[in-house]
C-alpha positions in Angstrom: 115.0 125.0 61.8 118.6 124.1 61.0 119.6 124.9 64.5 116.8 122.6 65.9 118.0 119.7 63.7 121.6 120.2 64.8 120.4 120.3 68.4 118.5 117.0 68.1 121.4 115.4 66.3 123.7 116.6 69.1 121.4 115.2 71.8 121.2 111.8 70.0 125.0 111.6 69.7 125.4 112.5 73.4 122.8 109.9 74.4 124.5 107.2 72.3 127.9 108.0 74.0 126.3 107.8 77.4 124.7 104.5 76.7 128.0 103.2 75.3 129.8 104.3 78.5 127.2 102.7 80.7 127.5 99.4 78.8 131.3 99.3 79.3 130.8 100.0 83.0 128.5 97.0 83.3 131.1 94.8 81.5 133.7 95.8 84.1 131.6 94.7 87.0 130.6 91.3 85.5 132.3 88.3 86.9 134.1 86.0 84.4 133.5 82.3 84.4 136.7 81.7 86.3 135.9 84.2 89.1 133.9 83.3 92.2 131.7 85.7 94.1 133.2 86.6 97.5 129.9 86.9 99.3 128.2 83.6 98.5 125.1 83.2 100.7 123.8 79.9 99.5 125.5 76.5 99.5 122.9 74.9 97.2 124.5 72.6 94.6 124.7 74.0 91.1 123.0 72.1 88.3 125.4 73.7 85.9 128.5 71.9 87.0 131.4 71.9 84.5 133.0 68.5 84.6 136.8 68.3 85.0 139.3 65.6 83.9 137.2 63.6 81.5 138.7 60.3 80.4 136.9 59.0 77.3 137.4 55.6 75.7 135.2 56.1 72.6 136.3 58.6 69.9 134.2 60.3 67.2 135.5 58.0 64.5 134.1 55.0 66.4 130.8 56.7 66.9 130.5 57.4 63.2 130.9 53.7 62.4 127.8 52.7 64.4 125.0 51.9 62.1 121.3 51.5 62.8 120.0 47.9 62.9 117.4 46.8 60.4 114.5 44.5 61.0 116.5 41.7 59.2 119.5 42.3 61.5 117.5 42.3 64.7 118.7 39.7 67.2 117.1 39.8 70.7 119.6 40.0 73.5 122.8 41.8 74.7 125.2 41.7 71.7 127.9 44.0 72.9 131.6 43.1 73.0 132.4 44.7 76.3 136.0 43.3 76.3 137.2 45.8 73.7 136.3 48.6 76.1 137.9 47.3 79.3 140.0 49.9 81.1 141.0 51.1 84.5 137.5 52.5 85.1 135.4 50.3 82.8 136.3 47.1 84.7 134.7 43.8 85.3 132.5 45.2 88.2 131.0 48.0 86.1 130.7 45.7 83.0 128.9 43.1 85.1 126.4 45.6 86.6 125.7 47.1 83.2 125.4 43.7 81.5 123.1 42.4 84.2 120.8 45.4 83.9 120.6 45.1 80.1 119.9 41.4 80.4 117.1 42.2 82.8 115.5 44.5 80.2 115.8 41.7 77.5 114.2 39.2 80.0 111.6 41.7 81.1 112.7 41.0 84.7 111.9 43.9 86.9 113.6 42.5 90.1 116.9 41.7 88.3 116.7 45.2 86.8 116.8 46.8 90.3 119.7 44.7 91.6 122.6 47.1 90.6 120.8 50.4 91.1 122.0 52.6 94.0 119.2 52.6 96.6 118.6 56.3 96.4 118.2 56.1 92.7 115.4 53.5 92.7 112.7 56.2 93.0 114.2 58.4 90.3 114.8 55.9 87.5 112.0 55.5 85.1 111.7 51.8 85.5 108.5 51.7 83.5 110.4 52.9 80.4 111.2 49.3 79.6 108.1 47.7 80.9 105.4 49.7 79.1 104.6 46.8 76.8 105.9 43.3 77.9 105.7 42.1 74.2 108.5 44.5 73.2 111.9 42.9 72.5 115.2 44.5 72.9 118.6 44.2 71.2 121.5 46.0 72.8 124.3 46.2 70.2 126.9 48.9 70.8 128.3 51.6 73.1 128.5 55.1 71.9 129.8 56.9 75.1 132.2 55.7 77.6 133.8 58.2 79.9 134.8 58.8 83.5 134.5 62.3 85.1 136.5 63.3 88.2 134.2 66.0 89.2 131.4 65.1 89.7 132.8 61.6 90.1 130.8 59.6 87.6 131.0 57.1 84.9 128.7 57.5 81.8 128.0 54.7 79.4 125.9 55.3 76.3 124.2 52.2 74.9 122.7 51.8 71.4 119.6 49.5 71.2 116.7 48.5 69.1 113.2 48.0 70.5 111.1 45.7 68.4 107.3 46.0 69.0 104.8 43.3 68.8 103.7 44.5 65.4 107.3 43.9 64.1 108.3 47.6 63.8 111.7 48.5 65.1 113.1 51.6 66.6 116.8 52.4 67.0 117.5 54.4 70.1 120.2 55.2 72.6 120.3 55.5 76.3 122.9 56.7 78.9 123.7 54.9 82.2 125.2 57.1 84.9 127.2 55.3 87.5 128.1 56.9 90.9 129.5 55.6 94.2 127.0 54.8 96.9 127.5 55.5 100.7 129.8 52.4 100.9 132.0 53.7 98.1 130.8 51.0 95.6 129.9 51.9 92.0 126.2 51.5 91.1 123.7 52.7 88.6 122.5 56.1 89.7 120.4 57.1 86.7 119.3 55.9 83.3 118.3 58.6 80.8 
């Protein structure tokens, strides 16, 4: 009986060693994140693109300072000081397009809302997000994200806002605008999420 127990124990140890060796072999053949496969058969774009060269204009300390708006503080309109964020990439053209789009939401003006959208994005943007209930009022009050990516070439603008319903209830939210260049090389709103 003692020999049988020793034999089973020996088999278990040998099995564990073999499994361990197989595991190390698999690790050796796995590509690291920086390696690229040499026999790529598909040119489909990856949805998991890692952005490079991100220029950010809003730091964590500024984000922490942003407070939610109460019902007493609610003031319909676009109440953002865009001038304090002006930079090489967040220039008058981008600010104008963003501001125009936000004003369209406040005014509940669907045609004005579409003016600065890239043509191909018209179908993908959930325009109905703002127009579910025409009695809703909006207050846009601060930016919480402002960055430019080199790859993919894109500008992201996070906007804090309050939606006030017809019953007087308010809801603090955030939304991100994604700007990309159209076929003419002009910046426009590609998506709003």
